[in-house]
C-alpha positions as CSV (number, residue, x, y, z in Angstrom):
1,X,86.5,-13.9,-26.1
2,X,89.7,-12.0,-25.5
3,X,88.3,-8.8,-26.9
4,X,85.6,-8.9,-24.2
5,X,88.1,-8.5,-21.4
6,X,90.0,-5.4,-20.1
7,X,93.7,-5.7,-20.4
8,X,94.0,-5.6,-16.6
9,X,91.1,-8.0,-16.0
10,X,91.3,-10.5,-13.2
11,X,90.1,-14.1,-13.5
12,X,89.5,-15.6,-10.0
13,X,89.2,-19.4,-9.5
14,X,88.4,-19.8,-5.8
15,X,88.2,-23.6,-5.9
16,X,91.8,-23.9,-6.9
17,X,93.0,-20.8,-5.1
18,X,94.2,-19.2,-8.4
19,X,94.0,-15.6,-9.6
20,X,95.0,-14.7,-13.1
21,X,95.8,-11.0,-13.5
22,X,96.1,-9.3,-16.8
23,X,95.7,-10.1,-20.5
24,X,99.2,-11.7,-20.9
25,X,98.6,-14.2,-18.2
26,X,95.0,-14.9,-19.3
27,X,96.2,-15.6,-22.9
28,X,99.1,-17.8,-21.7
29,X,96.7,-19.9,-19.6
30,X,94.3,-20.5,-22.5
31,X,97.2,-21.2,-24.9
32,X,98.5,-23.8,-22.5
33,X,95.2,-25.6,-21.9
34,X,95.5,-29.2,-23.2
35,X,92.0,-28.8,-24.7
36,X,89.6,-25.9,-24.4
37,X,86.1,-26.9,-23.5
38,X,83.0,-26.7,-25.5
39,X,80.7,-24.4,-23.5
40,X,76.9,-25.0,-23.5
41,X,75.1,-22.1,-21.9
42,X,72.2,-22.9,-19.5
43,X,71.1,-19.4,-18.5
44,X,72.3,-15.9,-18.0
45,X,71.1,-13.1,-15.7
46,X,72.3,-9.5,-15.4
47,X,71.8,-6.3,-13.5
48,X,73.9,-3.2,-14.2
49,X,77.6,-4.2,-14.5
50,X,77.1,-7.7,-13.1
51,X,76.4,-10.8,-15.2
52,X,76.0,-14.4,-13.9
53,X,76.1,-17.2,-16.4
54,X,75.5,-20.9,-15.9
55,X,76.9,-23.4,-18.4
56,X,78.1,-26.9,-19.0
57,X,81.8,-27.3,-19.9
58,X,82.8,-30.3,-22.0
59,X,86.5,-31.1,-22.0
60,X,86.0,-34.3,-23.9
61,X,86.0,-36.5,-20.8
62,X,83.0,-38.6,-19.8
63,X,82.0,-36.2,-17.1
64,X,80.9,-32.7,-18.0
65,X,81.4,-29.9,-15.5
66,X,78.6,-27.6,-14.3
67,X,79.9,-24.1,-14.1
68,X,78.9,-20.7,-12.8
69,X,80.7,-17.6,-14.1
70,X,80.3,-14.2,-12.4
71,X,81.3,-11.4,-14.6
72,X,81.9,-7.8,-13.3
73,X,81.9,-5.2,-16.1
74,X,83.6,-1.8,-16.3
75,X,83.0,0.4,-19.3
76,X,81.4,-2.4,-21.3
77,X,84.2,-4.9,-20.8
78,X,84.9,-7.7,-18.3
79,X,87.0,-6.4,-15.4
80,X,86.7,-9.5,-13.3
81,X,85.6,-13.1,-13.8
82,X,85.0,-15.4,-10.9
83,X,84.3,-19.1,-11.9
84,X,83.1,-22.1,-10.0
85,X,82.8,-25.5,-11.6
86,X,81.9,-28.9,-10.3
87,X,81.3,-32.4,-11.5
88,X,77.6,-33.5,-11.3
89,X,76.7,-36.1,-8.6
90,X,73.8,-38.3,-7.8
91,X,71.2,-36.9,-5.5
92,X,70.8,-38.8,-2.2
93,X,67.8,-41.0,-2.1
94,X,66.5,-39.5,1.2
95,X,65.5,-36.3,-0.7
96,X,63.6,-38.0,-3.5
97,X,60.1,-37.5,-2.0
98,X,60.5,-33.7,-2.0
99,X,62.2,-33.0,-5.4
100,X,61.7,-33.3,-9.1
101,X,64.5,-34.7,-11.3
102,X,66.0,-32.1,-13.6
103,X,66.7,-33.1,-17.2
104,X,70.0,-31.2,-17.1
């Protein structure tokens, strides 16, 4: 995906308080990952220069992370990515009478 990013693109990870600025740092982060995840897209919506993608990330562990990526584009390439990810959790029983169980 490297070619989809601007050289000065920013990756913002609010949950861990990290901001990765520029292609050199982005490439170094991905090279250092113990294992890059398998990404299974769920859905994607876009408007103008904004794309929001939902996906499941599988790092090979028993738990797969649910993820939201927010991509901001400039001149057809990603200028900023903001990513949020979370482990799934069991819904509380008290809500059961008002909801349907999702298959995802």
